[in-house]
C-alpha positions as CSV (number, residue, x, y, z in Angstrom):
1,X,-11.3,-16.4,6.1
2,X,-9.9,-14.2,8.9
3,X,-6.7,-12.2,8.6
4,X,-4.2,-12.7,11.4
5,X,-2.6,-9.5,12.5
6,X,1.1,-9.5,13.4
7,X,3.1,-7.6,15.9
8,X,3.6,-4.0,14.7
9,X,0.5,-3.9,12.5
10,X,-1.4,-1.8,14.9
11,X,1.5,0.7,15.2
12,X,1.7,0.7,11.4
13,X,-2.0,1.4,11.0
14,X,-1.6,4.5,13.2
15,X,1.5,5.6,11.1
16,X,-0.4,5.6,7.8
17,X,-2.8,8.4,8.7
18,X,-5.5,9.9,6.4
19,X,-3.3,10.8,3.4
20,X,-3.0,8.3,0.5
21,X,0.4,6.7,0.5
22,X,2.2,3.9,-1.3
23,X,4.0,1.1,0.6
24,X,7.4,2.8,-0.2
25,X,6.2,6.1,1.3
26,X,5.0,4.4,4.4
27,X,8.3,2.5,4.6
28,X,10.3,5.7,4.5
29,X,8.3,7.0,7.6
30,X,7.9,3.7,9.5
31,X,11.2,1.9,8.6
32,X,11.6,-1.7,7.8
33,X,11.7,-3.6,4.5
34,X,9.3,-2.4,1.7
35,X,7.9,-5.9,0.8
36,X,7.2,-6.6,4.5
37,X,5.5,-3.2,4.9
38,X,3.4,-3.9,1.7
39,X,2.3,-7.3,3.2
40,X,1.4,-5.7,6.5
41,X,-0.6,-2.9,4.7
42,X,-2.5,-5.6,2.8
43,X,-3.2,-7.5,6.0
44,X,-4.6,-4.2,7.6
45,X,-6.7,-3.6,4.5
46,X,-8.2,-7.1,4.6
47,X,-8.9,-6.6,8.3
48,X,-10.8,-3.4,7.5
49,X,-8.4,-1.1,9.2
50,X,-7.2,0.8,6.0
51,X,-8.7,1.9,2.7
52,X,-7.0,0.8,-0.5
53,X,-6.9,2.4,-3.9
54,X,-5.5,0.2,-6.7
55,X,-5.3,1.3,-10.3
56,X,-3.3,0.5,-13.5
57,X,-1.4,3.3,-15.1
58,X,-0.2,3.2,-18.7
59,X,3.4,4.4,-19.0
60,X,5.4,4.9,-22.2
61,X,2.3,4.4,-24.4
62,X,3.4,6.9,-27.1
63,X,6.8,5.1,-27.5
64,X,7.6,2.7,-30.3
65,X,6.7,-0.8,-29.3
66,X,3.8,0.3,-27.0
67,X,4.1,0.7,-23.3
68,X,3.7,-1.0,-20.0
69,X,1.1,-1.0,-17.3
70,X,2.1,-0.1,-13.8
71,X,0.0,-1.0,-10.9
72,X,-0.3,1.7,-8.3
73,X,-1.6,0.7,-4.9
74,X,-2.1,3.3,-2.2
75,X,-3.4,3.0,1.4
76,X,-4.8,5.4,4.0
77,X,-6.4,5.1,7.4
78,X,-10.2,5.0,7.7
79,X,-11.9,8.2,8.7
């Protein structure tokens, strides 16, 4: 399966840089709508243009009733 790049993806890939950033952080720099930026970042990752770090973080574990898991996904350009 190949990933089809869209207009603006190349410019977005250059904007990301080498520092790990979430989609929201990239959106604040690049502009646009956060979910569209997240989709573009995922396309760039699948195309091999970006690195991706995804992890689950437990929040509120010590609270009554347990806690929740938050999925943190960050991207950065390839070195």
